[in-house]
C-alpha positions in Angstrom: 35.1 52.6 217.0 31.5 52.7 215.8 28.8 50.6 217.4 25.6 50.8 219.4 24.4 48.6 222.2 20.8 47.4 221.6 20.1 45.3 224.6 21.7 42.9 227.0 21.7 40.2 224.4 22.1 42.0 221.1 24.9 44.5 220.2 25.9 46.5 217.2 28.7 45.4 215.0 32.0 47.5 215.0 33.1 48.7 211.6 36.9 48.7 212.2 37.5 45.0 211.7 39.9 43.9 209.0 38.4 44.3 205.6 37.9 40.6 205.0 35.9 40.4 208.1 33.9 43.6 208.1 31.0 42.4 205.9 30.9 39.0 207.4 30.6 40.3 211.0 28.0 42.8 209.9 25.9 40.0 208.4 25.7 38.2 211.7 23.3 40.7 213.1 20.4 39.2 211.3 20.9 35.8 212.9 20.8 37.4 216.3 24.5 36.6 217.2 26.5 39.1 219.2 29.8 40.1 217.5 32.1 43.0 218.5 35.2 43.7 216.4 37.8 46.3 216.8 41.3 47.1 215.7 44.0 46.7 218.4 47.2 47.0 216.5 47.0 44.3 213.9 44.5 42.3 215.8 40.7 42.0 215.9 38.5 40.9 218.8 35.3 38.9 218.3 33.0 38.3 221.3 29.8 36.3 221.6 27.6 35.6 224.6 26.8 32.0 223.3 30.3 30.6 223.3 30.6 30.6 219.5 30.9 33.1 216.7 31.0 33.1 212.9 33.8 33.7 210.4 32.6 33.8 206.8 29.2 32.7 208.0 30.7 29.4 209.3 30.2 28.8 213.0 33.5 28.1 214.7 34.5 27.5 218.3 36.4 30.3 220.0 39.8 28.9 220.8 40.8 31.4 223.5 40.3 30.5 227.2 37.1 31.5 228.9 37.1 35.2 229.7 36.1 36.0 233.3 36.5 39.7 233.2 37.1 42.6 230.9 40.7 43.0 232.0 41.6 39.8 230.2 41.2 41.6 227.0 44.4 43.5 227.5 45.3 47.2 227.9 45.4 47.8 224.2 41.8 46.9 223.7 39.4 49.7 222.9 37.6 50.9 226.1 34.2 50.6 224.3 34.7 46.9 223.8 35.8 46.4 227.5 32.6 48.3 228.5 30.4 46.0 226.4 32.0 43.0 228.0 31.4 44.3 231.5 27.8 45.1 230.5 27.3 41.5 229.3 29.0 40.0 232.3 26.5 42.0 234.5 23.7 39.9 232.8 25.4 36.6 233.4 26.5 36.0 229.8 29.2 33.4 229.3 31.9 35.0 227.2 34.7 33.6 225.1 37.1 35.9 223.4 39.8 35.4 220.7 42.5 37.9 219.6 42.7 37.3 215.9 45.4 38.8 213.7 44.1 37.0 210.6 41.1 34.7 209.6 41.4 31.3 211.1 40.1 28.0 209.7 36.5 27.5 210.7 35.3 24.3 212.3 31.8 23.4 211.3 29.4 22.9 214.2 26.5 20.9 212.8 23.9 22.0 215.4 24.8 25.6 214.9 24.4 25.4 211.1 21.0 23.6 211.5 19.8 26.5 213.7 21.0 29.1 211.3 19.3 27.4 208.4 16.1 27.2 210.4 16.2 30.8 211.4 17.0 32.2 207.9 14.3 34.6 206.7 14.7 34.6 202.9 15.5 32.1 200.1 18.4 34.2 198.9 20.0 34.4 202.4 19.4 30.7 202.9 21.1 29.7 199.5 24.0 32.0 200.4 24.4 30.1 203.7 24.2 26.8 201.9 26.8 27.8 199.3 29.3 28.4 202.2 28.8 25.0 203.7 27.7 22.5 201.1 31.2 21.3 200.3 32.1 20.7 204.0 32.3 17.1 205.2 30.1 18.0 208.1 27.2 19.1 205.8 24.8 16.2 206.5 21.3 15.0 205.7 19.8 17.2 208.4 21.3 20.3 206.8 20.2 19.3 203.3 16.6 18.5 204.5 16.3 21.7 206.6 17.5 23.8 203.7 15.0 22.4 201.2 12.2 22.5 203.8 12.9 26.2 204.5 12.8 26.9 200.8 9.5 25.1 200.5 8.1 27.2 203.4 9.2 30.4 201.6 7.4 29.1 198.5 4.2 28.2 200.3 4.0 31.7 201.9 4.3 33.5 198.6 8.1 33.8 198.4 10.0 33.4 195.1 12.1 30.3 194.8 14.0 30.0 191.5 16.5 27.5 190.3 20.1 28.4 190.9 23.5 26.8 190.7 23.5 26.5 194.5 20.1 24.9 194.5 21.1 22.4 191.8 24.1 21.5 193.9 21.9 21.0 196.9 19.6 18.7 194.8 22.7 16.7 193.7 23.8 16.4 197.3 20.4 15.1 198.4 20.5 12.6 195.5 23.9 11.3 196.8 22.6 11.0 200.3 19.5 9.0 199.1 21.5 6.7 196.9 24.0 6.1 199.7 21.2 5.3 202.2 22.5 8.1 204.4 19.3 10.0 205.0 17.3 9.5 208.2 13.5 8.8 208.1 12.5 12.3 209.3 14.8 13.9 206.7 13.3 11.7 204.0 9.8 13.0 204.9 10.9 16.6 205.1 12.6 16.4 201.6 9.6 14.7 200.1 7.2 17.4 201.4 9.6 20.1 200.1 9.7 18.5 196.7 5.9 18.4 196.5 6.0 22.2 197.0 8.9 23.1 194.8 8.8 20.6 191.9 7.1 23.0 189.5 9.7 25.7 190.1 12.8 23.4 190.2 12.4 20.6 187.6 15.5 18.7 188.8 13.7 17.9 192.0 11.4 15.5 190.1 14.4 13.2 189.7 14.4 12.7 193.5 10.8 11.3 193.6 11.6 7.6 192.9 14.6 7.7 195.2 12.4 9.3 198.0 9.7 6.8 197.4 12.2 3.9 197.8 13.6 5.5 200.9 10.1 6.0 202.3 9.2 2.4 201.8 12.1 1.4 204.0 11.7 4.1 206.6 7.9 4.8 206.9 7.3 2.1 209.5 9.6 3.9 211.9 8.5 7.4 211.1 6.8 9.8 213.5 3.1 10.4 212.8 3.8 13.9 211.3 6.4 12.4 208.9 3.9 9.7 207.8 1.3 12.4 207.1 3.9 14.5 205.1 4.8 11.5 203.0 1.1 10.9 202.3 0.5 14.5 201.3 3.5 14.6 199.1 2.6 11.4 197.4 -0.8 12.8 196.4 0.7 16.1 195.1 3.5 14.3 193.1 1.3 11.5 191.7 0.4 11.5 188.1 -1.8 8.5 187.6 -0.5 5.0 188.3 3.3 5.0 188.6 5.6 2.2 189.8 7.0 4.1 192.7 3.5 5.0 193.9 2.1 1.5 193.6 5.0 0.3 195.7 4.8 2.9 198.3 1.0 3.2 199.0 0.4 -0.3 200.7 3.3 0.3 203.1 2.2 3.9 203.7 -1.4 2.8 204.4 -0.2 0.4 207.0 1.9 3.1 208.7 -1.1 5.5 208.6 -3.3 2.9 210.3 -0.7 2.2 213.0 -0.1 5.9 213.7 -3.7 7.2 213.3 -4.4 7.4 217.1 -1.3 9.4 217.7 -1.9 11.8 214.8 -2.9 15.4 215.4 -6.0 16.8 213.6 -3.9 18.6 211.0 -2.1 15.3 210.1 -5.4 13.4 209.9 -6.9 16.0 207.7 -3.8 16.0 205.5 -4.0 12.2 205.0 -7.7 12.3 204.2 -7.0 15.0 201.7 -4.2 12.9 200.2 -6.5 9.8 200.0 -9.0 11.7 197.9 -6.6 13.4 195.6 -4.8 10.2 194.8 -7.9 9.3 192.8 -8.0 5.8 191.3 -4.4 5.0 192.3 -5.1 5.6 196.0 -7.1 2.5 197.0 -4.8 1.4 199.9 -4.9 4.8 201.5 -8.6 5.3 200.8 -9.4 2.1 202.6 -8.3 3.6 205.9 -10.0 7.0 205.3 -13.3 6.0 207.1 -11.3 5.1 210.2 -9.5 8.5 210.1 -12.9 10.3 209.7 -14.1 8.5 212.8 -11.2 9.9 214.8 -11.7 13.4 213.3 -15.4 13.2 214.2 -14.6 12.5 217.9 -12.2 15.5 218.0 -14.2 17.9 215.8 -14.5 20.6 218.5 -10.8 21.3 218.0 -10.8 21.4 214.2 -9.5 24.5 212.5 -11.0 26.0 209.3 -8.3 24.7 207.0 -8.5 21.2 208.5 -12.3 21.2 208.0 -11.9 22.1 204.4 -9.3 19.4 203.8 -11.5 16.8 205.4 -14.5 17.7 203.3 -12.6 18.0 200.0 -10.6 14.9 200.6 -13.5 12.7 201.6 -15.7 14.0 198.8 -13.0 13.1 196.3 -12.8 9.5 197.5 -14.9 7.1 195.3 -18.3 6.4 196.8 -17.6 2.7 197.2 -14.6 3.5 199.4 -16.5 5.9 201.7 -18.3 3.2 203.6 -22.0 3.0 204.3 -23.7 6.3 203.6 -25.6 6.4 206.9 -22.3 5.9 208.9 -20.5 8.4 206.7 -23.2 11.0 207.3 -23.2 10.4 211.0 -19.5 10.9 211.2 -19.6 14.1 209.1 -22.3 15.7 211.2 -19.9 16.9 214.0 -17.6 18.2 211.2 -20.5 20.1 209.7 -21.3 21.7 213.1 -17.7 22.6 213.6 -17.6 24.3 210.2 -20.6 26.4 211.0 -19.0 27.7 214.1 -15.9 28.7 212.2 -17.5 30.0 209.0 -16.7 33.7 209.9 -13.0 32.9 209.8 -12.9 30.9 206.6 -10.9 32.0 203.5 -12.4 31.9 200.0 -10.8 28.6 199.0 -12.0 26.9 202.2 -15.6 28.2 201.6 -15.7 27.0 198.0 -14.2 23.6 198.8 -16.7 22.9 201.6 -19.7 24.0 199.5 -18.5 21.9 196.6 -17.9 18.9 198.9 -21.3 19.1 200.5 -22.9 18.9 197.0 -20.6 16.0 195.9 -21.3 14.0 199.1 -25.0 14.6 198.7 -25.5 15.2 202.4 -28.4 17.3 203.6 -30.3 18.3 206.7 -30.9 21.3 208.9 -27.3 21.4 210.1 -26.1 21.4 206.5 -28.5 24.2 205.5 -27.3 26.3 208.5 -23.7 25.8 207.4 -24.5 26.8 203.8 -26.2 30.0 204.9 -23.3 30.9 207.2 -20.8 30.2 204.4 -22.8 32.4 201.9 -22.8 35.2 204.4 -19.0 35.0 204.6 -18.6 34.7 200.8 -20.5 37.9 200.3 -17.8 39.7 202.3 -14.9 38.2 200.3 -16.2 37.3 196.8 -13.7 39.6 195.1 -11.0 37.3 196.4 -12.4 34.1 194.9 -10.5 32.8 191.8 -12.3 31.2 188.9 -12.3 27.7 190.3 -13.5 29.1 193.7 -16.4 30.8 192.0 -17.4 27.7 190.0 -17.1 25.4 193.0 -19.2 27.8 195.1 -21.9 28.1 192.5 -22.0 24.4 191.7 -22.3 23.4 195.3 -25.1 25.8 195.9 -27.0 24.7 192.8 -27.8 21.4 194.6 -29.4 23.3 197.6 -31.7 25.8 195.9 -33.8 26.3 199.0 -31.0 28.1 200.9 -29.4 30.0 198.1 -29.0 33.8 198.7 -30.1 35.7 195.6 -27.8 38.6 196.5 -24.8 36.2 196.3 -25.8 35.1 192.8 -26.2 38.7 191.8 -22.7 39.5 193.1 -21.2 36.4 191.3 -22.7 37.8 188.0 -21.1 41.2 188.6 -17.8 39.6 189.5 -17.7 37.5 186.3 -18.6 40.6 184.2 -15.8 42.6 185.9 -13.2 40.0 184.9 -14.1 40.0 181.2 -11.2 42.2 180.2 -8.6 40.2 181.9 -10.0 36.9 180.5 -10.0 38.3 177.0 -6.5 39.6 177.4 -5.1 36.3 178.7 -7.5 34.1 176.7 -9.8 31.3 178.0 -7.3 28.6 177.1 -6.2 28.2 180.7 -7.8 25.2 182.4 -9.2 27.2 185.3 -11.2 29.5 183.0 -12.2 26.9 180.4 -13.5 24.5 183.1 -14.9 27.1 185.5 -17.1 29.3 183.2 -19.2 26.4 181.8 -19.7 25.2 185.4 -20.9 28.7 186.5 -23.3 28.9 183.6 -24.6 25.4 184.2 -25.1 26.1 188.0 -27.1 29.2 187.2 -29.2 27.2 184.8 -29.9 24.5 187.5 -31.0 27.3 189.8 -33.3 28.7 187.1 -31.5 32.0 187.1 -30.7 33.8 183.8 -28.2 36.7 184.2 -28.1 38.1 180.7 -25.0 40.3 181.2 -23.0 37.5 182.7 -24.0 34.9 180.1 -23.0 37.4 177.4 -19.5 37.7 178.9 -19.2 33.9 179.2 -20.2 33.5 175.5 -17.7 36.2 174.4 -14.8 34.7 176.4 -15.6 31.0 175.4 -16.4 31.6 171.7 -12.8 31.3 170.5 -12.0 28.2 172.5 -14.9 25.9 171.8 -12.9 23.5 169.6 -10.5 22.8 172.5 -13.2 22.6 175.2 -13.7 19.3 176.9 -16.9 17.4 176.1 -18.6 18.1 179.5 -17.8 21.8 179.2 -19.4 21.9 175.7 -22.5 20.0 176.9 -22.8 22.3 180.0 -22.7 25.4 177.8 -25.1 23.9 175.3 -27.6 22.9 178.0 -27.3 26.3 179.7 -27.7 28.5 176.6 -30.8 26.5 175.6 -32.5 28.5 178.4 -31.7 31.8 176.9 -34.7 34.1 176.1 -35.8 34.0 172.5 -33.4 36.0 170.2 -30.6 36.4 172.8 -27.1 35.1 171.9 -28.4 33.2 168.9 -25.0 33.4 167.2 -23.2 31.7 170.1 -26.0 29.1 170.4 -25.6 28.2 166.8 -21.8 27.9 167.3 -22.4 25.5 170.2 -24.9 23.4 168.2 -22.4 23.1 165.3 -19.6 22.0 167.6 -21.8 19.4 169.3 -22.8 18.0 165.9 -19.2 17.9 164.7 -18.1 15.9 167.7 -21.1 13.5 167.5 -22.3 14.2 171.0 -25.8 12.8 171.6 -28.7 14.9 172.9 -28.8 12.7 176.0 -25.3 13.7 177.0 -26.2 17.3 176.7 -29.3 16.7 178.9 -27.1 14.9 181.5 -24.7 17.9 181.8 -26.4 19.1 185.0 -25.3 15.9 186.7 -21.7 17.2 186.6 -18.5 16.2 185.0 -17.7 13.4 187.5 -21.0 11.7 186.9 -20.8 12.1 183.1 -17.2 10.7 183.1 -18.4 7.6 184.9 
């Protein structure tokens, strides 16, 4: 017999079990279960300290009577197994033992499966576990929701989640549960959040959205505050303009948010504010309650985390001005959030920094506290600028361009070097991606607003954008035209002529080009 005791609660797996069991028992180690197997004639012994064990990854109740001592295992049992049992008894473990001559039919224990799904550490292992149980009658809405939720967690932390036959079967099972009205309100919220994270990787999940919206309409009034916030977040991510399911859900959701707002945690409040802003023109019902949510956040601002601060700023800045409430009230409520952001600037990630700087510019707030925050954020950005993506760089520059008096010249110099350093990768992949085609004109325009001409950087932008001007949006073209008008005489004349020809071809007026520094949102209005 081969095995090794690890601790009073975790033991090695014996390798002398019947062949059909050997791999299964070995796999239990990663779930923290205790399983000991040996060969005693034609029998195998399985022991756990928790009163259950797994066969074929299915939890099943041990059918033998409770074991009160090692002697109950019988004289033919390997001495090592008896020693392990005595050791476990010494620590007060409750043991149940079964002498098994062949695999027995497993009885699904729902709570055990839920725990195993929650504790799984990889998408592959989780789908393997689902494949063993999904056809069981006991596989319920909690199991389906937990499985999808865990997959979404793996996806959001950088894990790979790809479509598979098991995943498609899981989606079909969820669809059946939704159509049959057999999914609880918490499970509906969990699945909807998971779909918002996975829908780009697993296209079949999009078919669940209308069903989830219908189920949410019926269940959201009885949901817990966290579930309400999850539905709001998922609705914003999954929305594509005005859609029937969204227009039906939002009024009911806004009512639930208002009723649960006092009980919501800061993370949930920030998530709903973010959702209200990102729903754009279709989110009026949720945007109407956003000022009330901001008031609650303002009162609790001392406890805000960096990510929550960024979500509040970005979300509220994306809400139409007319829905933000009186400007003086809004600015008063945002002041404690600004102060909280300054105290947490040193721990902020690139995306959080760029979103806050952009939001401050969009909200057009100012004052000594705002200036102090911007200087603190610039100091942190200098340490991590190499981690900023294209959109992060453009949001950072654009936000700072409205606060010229506090801009750090060394940061602008480093931005220029960063853009130059990415020339090769942009030329290799092309500037057709939305991130590059939108971000580079914004960076150029921001430098122009600040009165800074970085010749090397502007040459790189011209080179990258030259081949994509016909597909560039109007504001991007106007921004580039306005920015390159500031070029020193003789510099980049070829690209400037190309810009002028494209502006003329589209029939864009000179006034639109002059208005480019106002930004894409203002011009689109």
